[in-house]
N, CA and C atoms as a LAMMPS dump frame, in Angstrom:
ITEM: TIMESTEP
0
ITEM: NUMBER OF ATOMS
321
ITEM: BOX BOUNDS ff ff ff
-5.0000000000000000e+02 5.0000000000000000e+02
-5.0000000000000000e+02 5.0000000000000000e+02
-5.0000000000000000e+02 5.0000000000000000e+02
ITEM: ATOMS id mol type element x y z
1 1 1 N 450.173 365.77 -403.054
2 1 2 C 449.706 364.914 -404.125
3 1 3 C 448.724 365.652 -405.03
4 2 1 N 447.85 366.468 -404.469
5 2 2 C 446.835 367.151 -405.275
6 2 3 C 447.434 367.977 -406.402
7 3 1 N 448.611 368.566 -406.172
8 3 2 C 449.216 369.395 -407.215
9 3 3 C 449.766 368.563 -408.375
10 4 1 N 449.83 367.233 -408.217
11 4 2 C 450.32 366.36 -409.274
12 4 3 C 449.199 365.82 -410.158
13 5 1 N 447.97 365.868 -409.669
14 5 2 C 446.835 365.271 -410.374
15 5 3 C 446.518 366.036 -411.657
16 6 1 N 446.275 365.27 -412.729
17 6 2 C 445.841 365.845 -413.995
18 6 3 C 446.935 366.541 -414.781
19 7 1 N 448.201 366.241 -414.461
20 7 2 C 449.318 366.862 -415.177
21 7 3 C 450.24 365.791 -415.737
22 8 1 N 450.842 366.071 -416.878
23 8 2 C 451.894 365.21 -417.416
24 8 3 C 453.205 365.69 -416.805
25 9 1 N 453.867 364.814 -416.056
26 9 2 C 455.087 365.187 -415.348
27 9 3 C 456.183 364.165 -415.614
28 10 1 N 457.433 364.596 -415.508
29 10 2 C 458.575 363.699 -415.65
30 10 3 C 458.959 363.177 -414.269
31 11 1 N 458.998 361.843 -414.135
32 11 2 C 459.368 361.241 -412.859
33 11 3 C 460.715 361.76 -412.365
34 12 1 N 461.652 361.873 -413.264
35 12 2 C 463.014 362.251 -412.888
36 12 3 C 463.073 363.621 -412.207
37 13 1 N 462.101 364.48 -412.492
38 13 2 C 462.083 365.829 -411.908
39 13 3 C 461.35 365.905 -410.565
40 14 1 N 460.704 364.822 -410.144
41 14 2 C 459.861 364.869 -408.952
42 14 3 C 460.578 364.519 -407.649
43 15 1 N 461.802 363.995 -407.742
44 15 2 C 462.594 363.672 -406.552
45 15 3 C 464.054 363.991 -406.857
46 16 1 N 464.739 364.589 -405.879
47 16 2 C 466.124 365.029 -406.074
48 16 3 C 467.088 364.223 -405.216
49 17 1 N 468.301 364.072 -405.718
50 17 2 C 469.369 363.431 -404.948
51 17 3 C 469.832 364.353 -403.828
52 18 1 N 470.278 363.745 -402.726
53 18 2 C 470.967 364.453 -401.65
54 18 3 C 472.202 363.634 -401.309
55 19 1 N 473.331 364.312 -401.114
56 19 2 C 474.582 363.63 -400.796
57 19 3 C 474.418 362.718 -399.586
58 20 1 N 474.928 361.491 -399.734
59 20 2 C 474.955 360.495 -398.659
60 20 3 C 473.583 360.223 -398.041
61 21 1 N 472.541 360.275 -398.864
62 21 2 C 471.177 360.115 -398.341
63 21 3 C 470.293 359.29 -399.265
64 22 1 N 469.183 358.867 -398.7
65 22 2 C 468.072 358.283 -399.435
66 22 3 C 466.907 359.243 -399.273
67 23 1 N 466.342 359.691 -400.387
68 23 2 C 465.222 360.63 -400.367
69 23 3 C 463.986 359.9 -400.885
70 24 1 N 462.86 360.072 -400.21
71 24 2 C 461.619 359.457 -400.682
72 24 3 C 460.51 360.501 -400.748
73 25 1 N 459.611 360.276 -401.697
74 25 2 C 458.459 361.172 -401.868
75 25 3 C 457.253 360.308 -402.211
76 26 1 N 456.31 360.225 -401.283
77 26 2 C 455.117 359.425 -401.512
78 26 3 C 454.163 360.182 -402.43
79 27 1 N 453.722 359.492 -403.483
80 27 2 C 452.835 360.093 -404.49
81 27 3 C 451.375 359.691 -404.235
82 28 1 N 451.168 358.417 -403.908
83 28 2 C 449.824 357.903 -403.609
84 28 3 C 449.914 357.015 -402.376
85 29 1 N 448.979 357.18 -401.448
86 29 2 C 448.922 356.322 -400.263
87 29 3 C 447.483 355.88 -400.044
88 30 1 N 447.269 354.572 -400.07
89 30 2 C 445.959 353.965 -399.846
90 30 3 C 446.135 352.748 -398.945
91 31 1 N 445.064 352.249 -398.354
92 31 2 C 445.14 351.033 -397.546
93 31 3 C 445.588 349.84 -398.386
94 32 1 N 445.262 349.85 -399.662
95 32 2 C 445.558 348.726 -400.552
96 32 3 C 446.942 348.812 -401.197
97 33 1 N 447.639 349.913 -401.014
98 33 2 C 448.98 350.054 -401.579
99 33 3 C 449.387 351.502 -401.706
100 34 1 N 450.583 351.709 -402.226
101 34 2 C 451.057 353.077 -402.407
102 34 3 C 452.083 353.153 -403.524
103 35 1 N 452.373 354.386 -403.917
104 35 2 C 453.364 354.682 -404.956
105 35 3 C 454.323 355.709 -404.37
106 36 1 N 455.621 355.389 -404.427
107 36 2 C 456.633 356.254 -403.836
108 36 3 C 457.813 356.394 -404.784
109 37 1 N 458.365 357.598 -404.862
110 37 2 C 459.591 357.854 -405.606
111 37 3 C 460.755 357.889 -404.63
112 38 1 N 461.905 357.372 -405.057
113 38 2 C 463.114 357.379 -404.243
114 38 3 C 464.291 357.88 -405.056
115 39 1 N 465.243 358.529 -404.381
116 39 2 C 466.538 358.89 -404.956
117 39 3 C 467.612 358.434 -403.972
118 40 1 N 468.483 357.535 -404.403
119 40 2 C 469.551 356.977 -403.572
120 40 3 C 470.886 357.526 -404.044
121 41 1 N 471.671 358.086 -403.143
122 41 2 C 473.026 358.476 -403.491
123 41 3 C 473.876 357.208 -403.588
124 42 1 N 474.983 357.258 -404.334
125 42 2 C 475.87 356.11 -404.509
126 42 3 C 476.271 355.536 -403.142
127 43 1 N 476.154 354.206 -403.032
128 43 2 C 476.523 353.525 -401.802
129 43 3 C 475.41 353.433 -400.771
130 44 1 N 474.352 354.186 -400.952
131 44 2 C 473.222 354.155 -400.018
132 44 3 C 472.297 352.988 -400.354
133 45 1 N 471.466 352.594 -399.409
134 45 2 C 470.554 351.497 -399.684
135 45 3 C 469.54 351.282 -398.582
136 46 1 N 468.837 350.177 -398.695
137 46 2 C 467.887 349.731 -397.686
138 46 3 C 468.298 348.32 -397.295
139 47 1 N 468.446 348.07 -396.009
140 47 2 C 468.853 346.749 -395.541
141 47 3 C 467.727 345.744 -395.774
142 48 1 N 468.075 344.471 -395.672
143 48 2 C 467.1 343.412 -395.938
144 48 3 C 465.879 343.549 -395.032
145 49 1 N 464.717 343.42 -395.642
146 49 2 C 463.452 343.512 -394.915
147 49 3 C 462.377 342.787 -395.715
148 50 1 N 461.204 342.622 -395.111
149 50 2 C 460.044 342.072 -395.804
150 50 3 C 458.862 343.01 -395.585
151 51 1 N 457.911 342.956 -396.5
152 51 2 C 456.668 343.734 -396.382
153 51 3 C 455.508 342.876 -396.885
154 52 1 N 454.282 343.138 -396.395
155 52 2 C 453.13 342.347 -396.826
156 52 3 C 452.506 342.87 -398.13
157 53 1 N 453.335 343.388 -399.015
158 53 2 C 452.894 343.952 -400.286
159 53 3 C 453.716 343.338 -401.413
160 54 1 N 453.09 343.059 -402.555
161 54 2 C 453.849 342.806 -403.767
162 54 3 C 454.368 344.165 -404.226
163 55 1 N 455.597 344.201 -404.703
164 55 2 C 456.204 345.483 -405.053
165 55 3 C 456.834 345.423 -406.44
166 56 1 N 456.602 346.458 -407.211
167 56 2 C 457.253 346.64 -408.503
168 56 3 C 458.19 347.827 -408.368
169 57 1 N 459.452 347.631 -408.724
170 57 2 C 460.441 348.704 -408.718
171 57 3 C 460.815 348.985 -410.161
172 58 1 N 460.717 350.246 -410.566
173 58 2 C 461.137 350.682 -411.888
174 58 3 C 462.259 351.701 -411.7
175 59 1 N 463.448 351.386 -412.21
176 59 2 C 464.594 352.291 -412.129
177 59 3 C 464.527 353.23 -413.327
178 60 1 N 464.498 354.536 -413.066
179 60 2 C 464.431 355.478 -414.182
180 60 3 C 465.656 356.382 -414.283
181 61 1 N 466.658 356.145 -413.435
182 61 2 C 467.939 356.838 -413.533
183 61 3 C 468.961 356.046 -412.723
184 62 1 N 470.135 355.793 -413.27
185 62 2 C 471.201 355.152 -412.518
186 62 3 C 471.154 353.637 -412.513
187 63 1 N 471.743 353.04 -411.454
188 63 2 C 471.873 351.584 -411.389
189 63 3 C 471.902 351.117 -409.942
190 64 1 N 471.202 349.997 -409.686
191 64 2 C 471.103 349.457 -408.33
192 64 3 C 471.378 347.961 -408.312
193 65 1 N 471.792 347.49 -407.139
194 65 2 C 471.839 346.063 -406.865
195 65 3 C 470.631 345.776 -405.986
196 66 1 N 469.77 344.889 -406.454
197 66 2 C 468.565 344.545 -405.711
198 66 3 C 468.584 343.043 -405.469
199 67 1 N 468.54 342.671 -404.199
200 67 2 C 468.544 341.257 -403.832
201 67 3 C 467.125 340.877 -403.41
202 68 1 N 466.586 339.86 -404.075
203 68 2 C 465.235 339.383 -403.789
204 68 3 C 465.324 337.906 -403.437
205 69 1 N 464.964 337.591 -402.192
206 69 2 C 464.947 336.21 -401.711
207 69 3 C 466.273 335.507 -402.009
208 70 1 N 467.39 336.219 -401.764
209 70 2 C 468.727 335.659 -401.92
210 70 3 C 469.338 335.774 -403.303
211 71 1 N 468.581 336.207 -404.299
212 71 2 C 469.095 336.327 -405.669
213 71 3 C 469.475 337.784 -405.955
214 72 1 N 470.737 337.986 -406.38
215 72 2 C 471.243 339.329 -406.669
216 72 3 C 470.937 339.716 -408.116
217 73 1 N 470.421 340.934 -408.283
218 73 2 C 470.074 341.467 -409.606
219 73 3 C 470.693 342.847 -409.77
220 74 1 N 471.284 343.111 -410.929
221 74 2 C 471.716 344.469 -411.285
222 74 3 C 470.589 345.062 -412.12
223 75 1 N 470.05 346.149 -411.648
224 75 2 C 468.899 346.766 -412.312
225 75 3 C 469.302 348.184 -412.683
226 76 1 N 469.182 348.518 -413.966
227 76 2 C 469.616 349.832 -414.43
228 76 3 C 468.461 350.609 -415.033
229 77 1 N 468.746 351.847 -415.353
230 77 2 C 467.732 352.748 -415.903
231 77 3 C 466.965 352.084 -417.045
232 78 1 N 465.646 352.135 -416.938
233 78 2 C 464.777 351.536 -417.944
234 78 3 C 464.336 350.125 -417.608
235 79 1 N 464.894 349.532 -416.531
236 79 2 C 464.537 348.171 -416.129
237 79 3 C 463.626 348.188 -414.903
238 80 1 N 462.914 347.086 -414.718
239 80 2 C 462.059 346.917 -413.549
240 80 3 C 462.29 345.546 -412.946
241 81 1 N 461.852 345.387 -411.709
242 81 2 C 461.911 344.098 -411.03
243 81 3 C 460.707 344.01 -410.094
244 82 1 N 460.183 342.797 -409.935
245 82 2 C 459.059 342.573 -409.023
246 82 3 C 459.577 341.838 -407.79
247 83 1 N 459.178 342.336 -406.623
248 83 2 C 459.553 341.724 -405.35
249 83 3 C 458.278 341.208 -404.698
250 84 1 N 458.154 339.891 -404.536
251 84 2 C 456.919 339.341 -403.971
252 84 3 C 456.744 339.667 -402.487
253 85 1 N 455.503 339.745 -402.072
254 85 2 C 455.176 339.99 -400.668
255 85 3 C 455.823 338.942 -399.77
256 86 1 N 456.248 339.394 -398.594
257 86 2 C 456.777 338.531 -397.542
258 86 3 C 458.076 337.805 -397.89
259 87 1 N 458.752 338.212 -398.966
260 87 2 C 460.062 337.663 -399.319
261 87 3 C 461.111 338.714 -398.97
262 88 1 N 462.239 338.308 -398.37
263 88 2 C 463.26 339.296 -398.01
264 88 3 C 463.88 339.943 -399.249
265 89 1 N 464.127 341.249 -399.133
266 89 2 C 464.771 341.98 -400.223
267 89 3 C 465.566 343.16 -399.657
268 90 1 N 466.54 343.604 -400.444
269 90 2 C 467.352 344.756 -400.067
270 90 3 C 467.789 345.47 -401.334
271 91 1 N 468.228 346.726 -401.17
272 91 2 C 468.655 347.54 -402.312
273 91 3 C 469.927 348.284 -401.955
274 92 1 N 470.798 348.472 -402.96
275 92 2 C 472.005 349.269 -402.769
276 92 3 C 472.329 349.981 -404.076
277 93 1 N 472.729 351.246 -403.963
278 93 2 C 473.054 352.045 -405.139
279 93 3 C 474.464 351.734 -405.625
280 94 1 N 474.57 351.112 -406.804
281 94 2 C 475.859 350.923 -407.456
282 94 3 C 476.321 352.284 -407.972
283 95 1 N 475.39 352.996 -408.604
284 95 2 C 475.529 354.404 -408.982
285 95 3 C 474.332 355.093 -408.353
286 96 1 N 474.367 356.411 -408.29
287 96 2 C 473.142 357.1 -407.859
288 96 3 C 471.99 356.562 -408.682
289 97 1 N 470.846 356.344 -408.045
290 97 2 C 469.697 355.907 -408.837
291 97 3 C 468.396 356.458 -408.276
292 98 1 N 467.435 356.565 -409.185
293 98 2 C 466.079 356.964 -408.834
294 98 3 C 465.147 355.84 -409.237
295 99 1 N 464.136 355.616 -408.391
296 99 2 C 463.199 354.533 -408.687
297 99 3 C 461.77 354.92 -408.317
298 100 1 N 460.86 354.269 -409.001
299 100 2 C 459.438 354.338 -408.704
300 100 3 C 459.087 353.005 -408.051
301 101 1 N 458.496 353.066 -406.865
302 101 2 C 458.076 351.873 -406.138
303 101 3 C 456.551 351.844 -406.091
304 102 1 N 455.972 350.757 -406.624
305 102 2 C 454.521 350.56 -406.57
306 102 3 C 454.28 349.334 -405.699
307 103 1 N 453.596 349.531 -404.572
308 103 2 C 453.324 348.423 -403.648
309 103 3 C 451.821 348.158 -403.609
310 104 1 N 451.471 346.867 -403.756
311 104 2 C 450.067 346.457 -403.761
312 104 3 C 449.902 345.397 -402.673
313 105 1 N 448.985 345.639 -401.77
314 105 2 C 448.778 344.74 -400.627
315 105 3 C 448.322 343.375 -401.093
316 106 1 N 448.974 342.354 -400.556
317 106 2 C 448.602 340.98 -400.858
318 106 3 C 447.4 340.621 -399.987
319 107 1 N 446.346 340.15 -400.606
320 107 2 C 445.118 339.829 -399.878
321 107 3 C 445.028 338.341 -399.619
């Protein structure tokens, strides 16, 4: 993380795709929340789960299907979605996609 501080960087260059994989790179980690970059290969995803954090997902490359509390959303490059704490959600790559995940602990 220290090598990222004080620099203007392109999100798209900070995490790379890997065939048939999900790649993650944590940028900031605190008790109150964290910021993580992800790269999902087509067809890859995260199964339904809940977390005690409000989460903002910003897609900056590709397209994903994101289900939040039973509602299906197609989210593409340039779009964001908010996932409330303690609500079930899942993600699946319609196309390869990269996302920025910002999680803030619900107090």
